C-alpha positions in Angstrom: 0.4 0.4 0.1 1.4 3.3 -0.9 2.4 6.2 1.6 -0.8 8.2 0.2 -3.4 5.4 0.0 -2.0 4.3 3.4 -2.9 8.1 4.6 -5.9 8.2 3.1 -7.2 5.1 5.2 -6.5 6.5 8.4 -8.0 10.2 7.2 -11.4 8.4 6.0 -11.5 6.9 10.0 -13.2 10.3 10.9 -15.5 10.4 8.3 -17.5 7.9 9.4 -21.2 7.7 10.9 -22.5 5.2 13.1 -25.9 3.5 12.2 -28.3 2.5 15.0 -27.3 -1.6 13.9 -23.7 -0.2 14.8 -22.2 -0.5 11.1 -21.0 2.6 9.9 -20.5 4.4 6.4 -19.0 7.6 5.1 -21.4 10.8 4.7 -20.3 13.3 2.3 -18.5 16.2 3.8 -19.7 15.4 7.4 -16.5 14.7 10.1 -17.6 12.9 12.9 -16.0 11.4 16.0 -14.4 8.0 15.8 -16.9 5.3 16.5 -16.5 1.8 18.6 -13.3 2.7 20.3 -13.3 0.0 23.1 -9.4 0.5 24.5 -8.8 4.2 23.2 -10.2 7.1 25.2 -13.3 8.2 23.8 -12.3 11.4 24.0 -9.6 11.6 21.3 -9.9 13.8 18.4 -9.8 12.8 14.9 -6.7 14.3 14.5 -4.9 12.5 17.6 -6.3 9.0 16.4 -4.8 9.8 12.9 -1.8 10.4 14.5 -1.6 7.6 16.8 -3.0 5.1 13.9 0.1 6.3 11.8 2.7 5.4 14.8 1.2 2.0 15.2 1.6 1.7 11.1 4.6 2.4 11.3 6.0 0.6 14.6 4.5 -2.5 13.1 5.2 -2.0 9.6 1.6 -2.7 8.5 -1.2 -1.2 6.9 -5.0 -0.1 7.9 -6.3 -3.3 6.3 -4.0 -5.5 8.5 -6.6 -4.6 11.7 -9.4 -3.1 9.2 -12.0 -4.4 6.9 -11.5 -2.8 3.3 -14.6 -2.6 1.1 -13.4 -4.3 -2.1 -15.5 -2.1 -4.4 -14.8 1.2 -3.0 -11.1 0.4 -1.7 -12.4 2.3 1.8 -11.8 1.2 5.3 -14.8 0.4 7.9 -12.7 1.0 11.0 -16.0 0.7 13.2 -15.8 -3.3 12.2 -14.8 -5.7 14.4 -14.4 -8.8 11.5 -10.5 -9.0 12.0 -9.0 -10.9 14.7 -6.2 -8.7 14.3 -8.2 -5.8 15.7 -9.0 -7.5 18.8 -5.2 -8.5 19.3 -4.2 -4.7 18.7 -6.7 -3.7 21.3 -5.0 -6.6 24.0 -1.9 -5.3 22.8 -2.8 -1.6 23.7 -4.1 -2.3 27.2 -0.8 -4.0 28.0 0.8 -0.9 26.7 -1.2 1.1 28.7 -0.8 -0.9 32.0 2.9 -1.3 31.7 3.3 2.8 31.3 0.8 3.6 33.6 0.5 1.0 36.6 4.1 -0.4 36.3 6.7 2.2 34.9 4.9 4.7 36.8 5.9 3.1 40.0 9.4 3.2 39.5 9.3 7.3 39.9 11.7 9.8 38.2 14.4 7.2 37.4 15.5 8.6 33.8 16.2 5.1 33.0 12.4 4.2 32.7 11.3 7.5 31.4 10.7 6.5 28.0 7.5 4.9 27.4 7.3 1.5 26.3 5.3 1.5 22.5 4.6 -1.3 19.6 8.1 -0.1 18.4 9.9 -1.3 21.5 9.3 -5.0 20.7 8.0 -5.3 17.2 10.8 -3.4 15.8 8.6 -2.5 12.6 7.3 -6.1 12.3 3.9 -7.4 12.3 5.5 -10.3 14.6 8.2 -9.5 17.1 11.1 -11.0 15.9 12.8 -13.7 18.5 14.6 -12.8 21.0 18.6 -14.0 20.7 20.8 -14.1 24.0 24.2 -12.6 23.4 26.7 -15.0 24.4 
């Protein structure tokens, strides 16, 4: 996926409108809050979601379609759908990172060795599956 197409995937996320049945479709010219946020704070702006998703994409070396469903006819993403198992895995991993950073590292105080938050890239190193650890000899 090209950089422009990946960015358009992220931009499309903020022009979704939730329907009563839980599905979402784009509505021309209308920008709404992201829908179906289960782990990320519901107060995040569309711009914050775009920035965060772009960092996840970069840190995991994946495109939007890794977690989100793409309509093959329109080639647009329906970000609200939960049809891909990778999306649930991502939610669990985000919750894990939040726990590590907010609960565990926070207990270490202001020690500069632990002041850098853990991110997806800390383990994944730009790959969708973290590389296997190889101990130094």
